[in-house]
C-alpha positions in Angstrom: 99.8 92.5 114.0 102.0 91.4 111.2 105.8 92.0 111.0 107.8 93.0 108.2 109.7 89.9 108.6 107.3 88.0 107.3 107.2 89.1 104.2 108.7 86.6 102.0 109.9 88.5 99.2 113.4 89.8 99.9 113.1 92.9 97.8 109.7 93.6 99.2 110.8 92.8 103.1 113.7 95.4 102.6 111.2 98.2 101.1 108.3 97.9 104.3 111.5 97.6 106.2 112.8 100.9 105.1 109.3 102.5 105.4 108.6 100.7 109.5 112.0 102.4 109.9 111.1 105.9 108.7 107.9 105.5 110.6 109.9 104.8 113.8 112.1 107.9 112.9 108.8 110.0 112.8 109.9 111.0 109.1 106.2 110.3 108.1 106.3 111.4 104.5 109.7 108.8 103.7 107.3 106.1 105.0 104.6 107.0 102.9 106.7 107.1 99.8 108.6 103.8 101.0 105.1 102.1 100.9 103.9 103.6 97.7 107.3 102.0 96.6 106.4 98.6 98.0 102.9 98.6 96.5 104.0 99.5 92.7 106.9 97.1 93.2 104.8 94.3 94.3 102.0 95.0 91.7 104.9 95.0 88.8 106.1 91.7 90.5 102.3 90.3 90.2 100.8 92.1 87.3 97.5 89.5 87.4 96.9 91.6 90.8 96.0 95.1 88.6 93.3 93.6 86.2 89.8 92.2 87.3 88.1 92.1 90.9 91.9 92.4 92.7 92.8 95.4 91.3 89.8 97.3 91.6 89.4 95.9 95.7 93.2 97.2 96.0 92.4 100.4 94.0 89.2 101.2 96.1 91.0 100.5 99.3 94.2 102.0 99.4 94.2 105.0 101.4 93.5 108.3 100.0 95.2 110.4 102.5 97.7 112.5 99.7 99.5 109.5 98.0 96.8 108.6 95.6 96.9 105.2 93.7 96.3 105.6 90.1 95.3 102.1 88.3 94.1 102.9 85.0 93.4 100.2 82.4 96.6 100.4 79.7 98.7 102.4 82.2 101.1 101.4 84.5 100.2 102.2 88.2 101.3 105.1 90.1 101.1 106.9 93.1 100.0 110.4 92.9 101.3 112.8 95.7 99.1 115.6 96.2 101.0 116.7 99.5 104.3 116.1 100.7 104.0 116.2 104.5 101.8 113.4 106.2 101.0 112.7 110.0 101.5 109.7 112.4 98.1 108.4 111.4 98.0 108.8 108.0 101.3 106.7 108.1 100.4 104.3 109.8 97.7 103.5 107.7 99.7 103.5 104.6 102.0 100.8 106.4 99.8 98.9 107.5 97.6 98.5 104.5 100.7 98.0 102.2 102.5 95.5 104.7 99.0 93.5 104.8 98.8 93.7 101.1 102.7 92.2 100.8 101.9 89.5 102.9 98.4 88.1 101.3 99.2 89.2 97.6 95.8 90.7 97.5 
């Protein structure tokens, strides 16, 4: 399994590390929030990922478990939280998806 230390970008590595730490502490909602922040930061740093097939793939594959990624043409991507609490399985799903995107930038 990939590790946060493998993320090249220092800022994004710090964000995913915070998500991992929250996950290990059992603060699943905080982990999900940190993953959302990291994904939005990745998209801000690489706006070419928003448009076209890559953006559609990210929007379609992002877990829709209560912290939903919205990517609308002409608007900044955002995470819409439909609830405040998350369980481990949801948090790990967001964490693994986000870490994979940070490593692949896809």
